[in-house]
C-alpha positions as CSV (number, residue, x, y, z in Angstrom):
1,X,13.7,4.2,-8.4
2,X,13.4,0.3,-7.5
3,X,13.3,-2.9,-10.0
4,X,9.8,-3.2,-8.8
5,X,8.7,0.3,-9.5
6,X,10.5,0.0,-13.1
7,X,8.9,-3.4,-13.8
8,X,5.1,-1.5,-12.7
9,X,6.0,1.4,-15.3
10,X,7.0,-1.2,-18.1
11,X,3.7,-3.3,-17.3
12,X,1.7,-0.2,-17.6
13,X,3.1,0.9,-20.7
14,X,2.4,-2.8,-22.0
15,X,-1.1,-2.5,-20.8
16,X,-1.7,0.8,-22.4
17,X,0.2,0.5,-25.5
18,X,-3.2,0.5,-27.7
19,X,-4.7,3.4,-25.7
20,X,-4.6,6.8,-27.1
21,X,-2.5,9.3,-25.2
22,X,-5.3,11.9,-24.7
23,X,-7.4,9.0,-23.1
24,X,-5.4,9.2,-19.8
25,X,-7.3,10.7,-17.2
26,X,-6.7,11.5,-13.3
27,X,-3.9,13.0,-11.3
28,X,-0.3,12.4,-10.9
29,X,2.3,14.2,-9.0
30,X,5.0,13.9,-6.0
31,X,4.9,14.5,-2.3
32,X,6.6,13.7,1.2
33,X,5.6,10.8,3.6
34,X,6.2,10.8,7.3
35,X,5.6,7.1,7.8
36,X,7.0,4.0,9.7
37,X,10.4,2.7,8.3
38,X,9.0,-0.8,8.2
39,X,5.7,-2.7,9.3
40,X,6.8,-2.8,13.0
41,X,7.3,1.0,13.4
42,X,10.8,0.3,14.7
43,X,11.3,3.9,13.9
44,X,9.9,6.7,11.5
45,X,11.1,8.5,8.3
46,X,10.3,11.1,5.8
47,X,10.5,10.1,2.3
48,X,9.6,11.3,-1.2
49,X,6.8,9.6,-2.7
50,X,5.0,9.6,-6.2
51,X,1.3,10.0,-6.2
52,X,-0.8,8.4,-9.1
53,X,-4.4,8.2,-9.6
54,X,-4.7,7.6,-13.3
55,X,-6.7,5.9,-15.8
56,X,-6.2,4.4,-19.2
57,X,-9.5,3.1,-20.3
58,X,-9.7,-0.1,-18.2
59,X,-6.4,0.1,-16.9
60,X,-5.4,2.2,-13.7
61,X,-2.5,3.2,-11.5
62,X,-3.0,4.1,-8.1
63,X,-0.5,5.0,-5.3
64,X,-2.3,2.2,-3.1
65,X,-3.8,-0.1,-5.6
66,X,-1.0,-0.5,-7.8
67,X,-1.5,-1.4,-11.4
68,X,-5.0,-3.0,-12.0
69,X,-7.1,-3.9,-15.1
70,X,-10.7,-4.1,-15.0
71,X,-11.1,-7.4,-16.9
72,X,-14.8,-7.8,-15.9
73,X,-17.2,-4.7,-15.5
74,X,-21.1,-4.8,-15.1
75,X,-23.4,-2.7,-13.0
76,X,-20.7,-1.0,-10.7
77,X,-19.0,-4.3,-10.3
78,X,-15.6,-4.9,-11.6
79,X,-12.9,-7.6,-11.2
80,X,-9.6,-8.3,-12.5
81,X,-5.6,-8.8,-12.0
82,X,-3.4,-6.1,-10.3
83,X,0.4,-5.8,-9.8
84,X,1.6,-3.7,-6.8
85,X,4.6,-2.8,-5.0
86,X,5.9,-4.2,-1.4
87,X,8.6,-2.0,0.1
88,X,11.1,-4.0,2.1
89,X,13.2,-3.7,5.2
90,X,17.0,-2.9,5.6
91,X,17.8,-4.3,9.1
92,X,19.9,-1.8,10.7
93,X,19.6,0.5,13.4
94,X,17.2,-0.9,16.2
95,X,16.6,-3.9,13.8
96,X,20.2,-4.9,13.6
97,X,20.6,-8.8,13.6
98,X,17.6,-9.4,11.6
99,X,17.5,-10.3,8.2
100,X,16.9,-7.8,5.4
101,X,13.7,-8.2,3.2
102,X,14.0,-6.8,-0.2
103,X,11.5,-4.9,-2.1
104,X,9.1,-7.2,-3.6
105,X,6.2,-7.2,-6.0
106,X,2.3,-8.4,-5.3
107,X,0.7,-10.2,-8.0
108,X,-3.1,-11.2,-7.6
109,X,-6.5,-10.4,-8.3
110,X,-9.5,-8.0,-7.1
111,X,-13.1,-7.4,-6.9
112,X,-14.7,-4.2,-6.5
113,X,-18.3,-2.8,-6.3
114,X,-18.5,1.2,-6.9
115,X,-21.8,2.1,-8.2
116,X,-20.8,6.0,-8.0
117,X,-17.7,7.9,-8.4
118,X,-17.6,8.7,-4.7
119,X,-17.8,5.5,-3.0
120,X,-16.4,1.8,-3.5
121,X,-16.0,-1.3,-1.6
122,X,-13.3,-3.9,-2.6
123,X,-11.2,-7.0,-1.7
124,X,-7.7,-8.2,-3.1
125,X,-5.9,-11.4,-2.7
126,X,-2.1,-11.4,-3.9
127,X,1.0,-13.1,-3.7
128,X,4.3,-11.6,-2.9
129,X,7.0,-12.4,-5.3
130,X,10.8,-11.6,-5.5
131,X,11.6,-12.3,-1.9
132,X,14.6,-14.3,-0.6
133,X,14.3,-17.8,0.4
134,X,11.3,-18.1,3.2
135,X,10.1,-14.7,2.5
136,X,6.9,-13.7,0.9
137,X,3.5,-15.2,1.0
138,X,-0.2,-14.6,0.7
139,X,-1.6,-11.2,1.2
140,X,-5.4,-10.0,1.3
141,X,-7.3,-6.6,1.7
142,X,-10.8,-6.0,2.4
143,X,-11.6,-2.0,2.3
144,X,-14.3,0.4,1.9
145,X,-14.0,4.3,0.8
146,X,-16.3,7.2,0.5
147,X,-15.8,10.9,-0.9
148,X,-17.6,13.9,-0.1
149,X,-17.5,17.5,-1.1
150,X,-16.7,20.0,1.6
151,X,-16.7,24.1,1.8
152,X,-14.8,25.7,-0.5
153,X,-14.2,23.3,-3.4
154,X,-12.6,20.7,-0.7
155,X,-13.1,17.1,-1.4
156,X,-12.7,14.9,1.5
157,X,-12.7,11.0,1.5
158,X,-12.3,8.3,4.3
159,X,-11.3,4.7,4.2
160,X,-11.2,1.7,6.6
161,X,-9.1,-1.2,5.3
162,X,-8.3,-4.4,6.9
163,X,-5.1,-6.3,6.0
164,X,-4.7,-10.1,6.0
165,X,-1.4,-12.4,5.5
166,X,-0.6,-15.7,5.7
167,X,2.0,-17.2,8.2
168,X,4.8,-16.8,5.8
169,X,4.3,-13.2,4.9
170,X,3.6,-12.2,8.7
171,X,6.9,-14.3,9.5
172,X,8.9,-12.3,6.9
173,X,8.3,-9.1,8.8
174,X,7.3,-9.8,12.4
175,X,9.1,-13.1,12.9
176,X,12.5,-14.0,14.7
177,X,14.6,-17.2,13.6
178,X,16.9,-18.5,16.2
179,X,19.9,-17.0,14.3
180,X,18.3,-13.7,14.4
181,X,17.4,-14.0,18.1
182,X,21.1,-14.7,19.0
183,X,22.1,-11.8,16.6
184,X,19.8,-9.1,17.5
185,X,19.0,-9.9,21.4
186,X,15.2,-10.1,20.4
187,X,13.7,-13.1,21.9
188,X,12.7,-15.8,19.1
189,X,9.2,-15.5,17.7
190,X,7.3,-17.7,15.1
191,X,4.3,-15.6,13.6
192,X,0.9,-16.7,12.5
193,X,-1.3,-15.9,9.7
194,X,-4.8,-14.0,9.9
195,X,-5.7,-10.6,10.3
196,X,-2.6,-8.4,10.4
197,X,-3.9,-4.8,10.9
198,X,-6.8,-2.4,10.3
199,X,-6.1,1.2,8.9
200,X,-8.1,4.2,8.9
201,X,-7.3,7.0,6.5
202,X,-8.5,10.6,6.1
203,X,-7.9,12.7,2.9
204,X,-8.4,16.1,1.8
205,X,-7.9,17.6,-1.8
206,X,-7.8,21.2,-2.1
207,X,-7.9,22.9,-5.8
208,X,-5.1,25.4,-6.2
209,X,-5.5,26.0,-10.0
210,X,-7.6,24.7,-12.6
211,X,-5.0,21.6,-13.0
212,X,-3.2,21.8,-9.7
213,X,-4.1,20.2,-6.3
214,X,-2.7,19.8,-3.0
215,X,-3.6,16.4,-1.5
216,X,-3.1,15.5,2.2
217,X,-3.5,12.1,4.1
218,X,-3.4,11.2,7.6
219,X,-3.6,7.5,8.5
220,X,-3.7,5.5,12.0
221,X,-2.6,1.9,11.5
222,X,-3.3,-0.6,14.4
223,X,-1.4,-4.1,14.4
224,X,-3.5,-6.9,15.3
225,X,-3.1,-10.8,16.2
226,X,0.3,-12.5,15.6
227,X,1.7,-9.2,14.4
228,X,0.8,-7.3,17.4
229,X,2.1,-9.9,19.5
230,X,5.5,-9.9,17.7
231,X,8.7,-10.0,19.8
232,X,10.2,-7.1,17.4
233,X,7.1,-4.9,18.0
234,X,7.2,-5.5,21.9
235,X,10.9,-4.9,21.7
236,X,11.4,-1.7,19.5
237,X,7.9,-1.3,17.7
238,X,4.6,-0.2,18.2
239,X,1.2,-1.5,17.6
240,X,-0.5,1.7,16.9
241,X,1.2,3.8,14.3
242,X,0.8,6.9,12.1
243,X,1.3,8.2,8.8
244,X,1.0,11.6,7.1
245,X,1.5,12.3,3.3
246,X,1.3,15.5,1.6
247,X,1.5,15.8,-2.7
248,X,1.1,18.4,-5.2
249,X,-0.8,16.9,-8.2
250,X,-1.6,17.7,-11.7
251,X,-4.8,16.8,-13.2
252,X,-5.1,14.9,-16.8
253,X,-8.4,15.4,-18.7
């Protein structure tokens, strides 16, 4: 377990210290993900991943959203702070010669409109923390998600997300310095900020038993702007990427 993950769990404990254990609701489990090894998709890998969709009163822990606190709630609107996890990059294989990027945390705020349980629109702005010199920056998301019942008790949901980043954050994963260019053979590249990618996800939840479910997810990610123009992407990566996940989850009441 990474230090960032441990910090998230510790923060969650601090947030929920005054909440009764029987107030926990939602789902938690473990699964597998087949996904790009890094944001440039230099190669793919299969890795175990935790699954969380839990609520403790106004505190929530989600696989995608991280740890959030609804500090303000009114008529479907909510807003507050969040802490999330940003995976790093080990620069070996096709990325040999580039700098490693450590696992980082993201700290920021969100605003959401969710008048019903089955749909929501939201936006986040966060600052990456814990990176090395020159790494990390400002990130943002704007997204919409809708859920719907299907035949046989299957629940589906679809989401569309736009990811933004400033020049420093984009440079962290997509830029190539002069030293890195000499060591890797990839041409030098200075990345800029703006829209970094759009992602479309399709999810299904299959009920297996009163408290157990099988969850599946397939995502299509398309790099845009400065990220898509990166010399790393052109040399060893891909602008259009895919991701598939499957998890077994236990439901808490």
